[in-house]
N, C-alpha and C positions, 0 to 999 in steps of 0.2 A: 258487581254481584248483588243480587236481590233475593229475598224470600217472598214467594207468592203464596199467601194464605189461601187463595181461591184454588190454586192447583196443588197446594201442599208440596211445592217443589222449590229448590234453589234454582235460580236462573243464572247461569255462569257463562258470560261471553268468553270463549276460549281462544281469543286472539288469532294467532297464525294457523291454528288447526282448521279454520274455516267453519267452525261449529259454534252454535249455542248449545251448551250442555244443560239438560234438565237433570237434577240430582234429587233423588228421594232421600231426605235426611234420616228416615227411619230404617232404610235398608242399605243406603249408600249406593244404590243402583244408578248408573249413569246412562242417560238416553241422549246421544248426540244428534243434533239437527244441523245438516250442512247447508251450503248455499252462499257462503261468504268468502272473502279473500283468504288465500292460503300462502304460506311460505315454508320451504323445507328446512330453513335454519332459524335459530332463535338468537337474536343479537342482544337480548336484554331489554329491548324497547317494548314498553307496555302500551304503545299507541298504534300497533299494527292491527288491521283487520277489524273484526267485531269486538267492540270494547264496552258497550253499554246495552242493557236490556231492561224491560219492565213489562208488567202484565196489566191488562184491563179488559173486562168483558170476556174472559177466557181466551184472549188473544195475547200473544207475546209480541212485543215491539222491540226491534234490535237495530242498532246503527253500526254500519261498517265504515270505519274511519278512513281506510285505504281507498275504498270505492266511492266514498262520499254519498252513501245511500241509507235510507230507512226502509226496513222490511217488516211485514207482518208474518207471523208464524202461527199455524194451527198446531197447538201442542199435542193434540190427540192424533192427528194425522202425521205429525212430526215432519212438516214441510213448510217451506216459504210459500205464501199465497199471494203476496203483492210486494212490489218494490218501487220506491220513488227516489230519483236523484235529488239530493238536497241542494240548497243554495250555496252552502259552504261546508267546510269540514266539520263533522259533528263531534260534540263532546258527550253530553248526557242526554238520554231519552227518558221522558216521563209521560205516562198516561194521565190525562186531566178529565176526571169523571164528570164534574159539573157541566162541562161543555162538550164532552165526548170528542176530545181532540188529543193529539199527541204533540208535545212540545219538545223541541230539540235545541240544546244550547250549542251555539257556534261561536266560541270565544274569539277565534281569529278574525271573524267578521263583526265582532262586537254586537251580537244579536242573539235572540232566541227565535227560531223558526217555528211557526204554528202550522200543523198539518191537519187537515180535515179528514175524517174517516167516512168512507162511503160504504153503504150496506148496513142492514139492521144490526149486525154484530161488529161492524167496524173492521171486518176482515176481508172485504172484497175489493177495496181500492183505497188509494191515498191521493190527496191533492194539496198543493200549497195553498194556505189560506191567508197568512199575514206574517209579519215579523215584529218583534219588540226590540228596540235598541237598548242594549245593556253593555257597558264597557267592562269587559272581564268575563262575566257569566261562568264563574268557577263553581261547579256543582249546581244542582237543580233539584228541588223537592217541592211536592204539592201537598197543601193542606186542603183536601177535597171538602171536608166538613165545613170549612169557613171560606172556601172560594178564593184561596190565595196560593201564589207560587213564591218561592224564595230562591235567591241565588246570591253569590258573593262576588265582590271585587276583592282586591288584596286585603283591604282593611275595612270594608263596609259590607253590610248585608242589606239586600234590596227586597222589598215586598211588592208583589205585582198582583193586581186584581185580575182573576182569570177570565172574567166576563167582559170587562172594559178593556183589558190588556194594557192597562196604565200602571206605571210605577206609583205606588201609594206611600212608600216609605223608603228612606235611605238612612241606615243607622250605623254608627261606628260600632264595630264589634270587638275592638281591642286586640285584634290579631295583627301581626306583622305580615303574615301570608295566610289568609283564610282558605280553607279547603272544603271538607265535607259538611253537610247539613243534615240534621234530623229534626223531626217535628213531633210535638205532642199536641194534637188538636183539641183534646179535652182541657188540658191545663193552659193551652195557648202559649206554649213555649217554643222558641226556636233555638236549637242547640247547634253551635258552630264549632267546628274543629279548626284549630290553628296549627299549621305545619311545624311551628317552632316548639310545640309541645304544651298545648293548653286547650281546655274546653271552656267555652263561654256560653252562658244561657241568657237569652234575650226574651223580653216580653213581646209576644206577637201583636199585642194591642197598642203598645206605646213605643216599642223599640228600646226601652230602658234595659240596662244590664242588671240581671238578677244575681249573678255571681260567676266566679271562674274557678277552675281547678287545674293544677299542673299535672301533666302526663309526660310520658316519654316523647322524644322528638321524632320528626319525620312523619307526623300524622297526615293521613290523606282522607280516606273514607271511613265513616263510622257506622255503627248500628245502634238501634235504640229499642228497648222493650218498655212500652208505655204502661203495661200492667204492673211492672215492678219499678218503674221510674229509674231505669238503669241504662247508661250509655256504655258501649263497648268500643274502646279506642285502641286500635293496633298501632304499635310503634316499632318500625323497623330498626331505629337506632338502639332501642333497648331490647329488641328481639322478644317483645312481650305484648300483651293486650291489657290495657288498663280498664278497670271496672269502676265507673263513676256513678255514684248514687245521688239523685236529686231529691231534696227534702220537699215538703208540701209548698214551700215558697219558691221553689225552683233553684235553690242554692245547691251547687254541685260540690261533692266531696269525693276524692279518690279513695275508694275502699281498699284497693290493693291491685295487684297485677298477676297475670297468669303467663307462664312461659309460652312463647309463640315461635316465630322464625325471624331471621334477620331481613327478610323481604316481606314481612307482614304488611299488606297494602290496603286491604279492605275487609269489611266484616258484614255479616248478615245474621239475623236471629229469628227463629220462629217463636221465641219466648221460652219460659220455663227454665231459664239458665243455660240453654243450649246455644252455642255460638259457633259460627263458621268463619274462619279467617283465610283469605286467599294468600297463596304463596306463588306468585307468578313465575319466579325464576326456576322453581322446581316443578311447575305445572301441577300444583296440588291445592287441595282445600284441606285445611287443618281443622279437625273437630275439637272444640274446647268446651269446658263447663265452667260456669260461674260458681265459685265456692264460697262467695261472701254473703 
């Protein structure tokens, strides 16, 4: 789940429904866009069908893990405009503005696949361009302002130059099992979520650890509001969302938590204290507010 500031919409890969749902956070209106793998039953597996989406140049990019494809979506026409069969099963999809490419993590193949966009708006075609070898590739985030991509292995965070496509840093992140990443491009912070229940902040320039904060366990994907220097950390084990505040030196502190659900899996925020937490077992998005 992502929030697109350009579209002012939540991008929600709705798994077995075969849809990417666009949700207006101000009205809660849902606009489903079909064209992906479907299943009539839900087994509790969060890896079926369309599982990741991102936006760039007013185009939505979505990966279908079951079909092994990357598709472009015109969010105004609400239809799929191009589809490419990927080299391996996809994980995360991210638009890379400095190179006008789409990067797709493929952890089973230990790589990130780079896809070139054809057409002036990147919505008329897709073609395989290259791969970057990465053992693990858990999560994927882009710092477009500084031309870097970041991904995790179990206990390391890797920095990749998006132009040269070379790994430029491999840093210990202090996690037993590293999961989601968030970036603060102004402060040059890389914020890493540890599944065991911890948030770690690294310097983007040196890889040094700036601080850690304990959270609830079971952490996967997180959200970050750079304007308030706050990370939102869903914890299914605690059925809550931790609110972590970063001071001017990047040191994180848990300010408190907000009740969520026992399947709180990911979060997205448009800012201003408004947070959305996904509840895949219930097929819901929970709307929360940061009271701290």
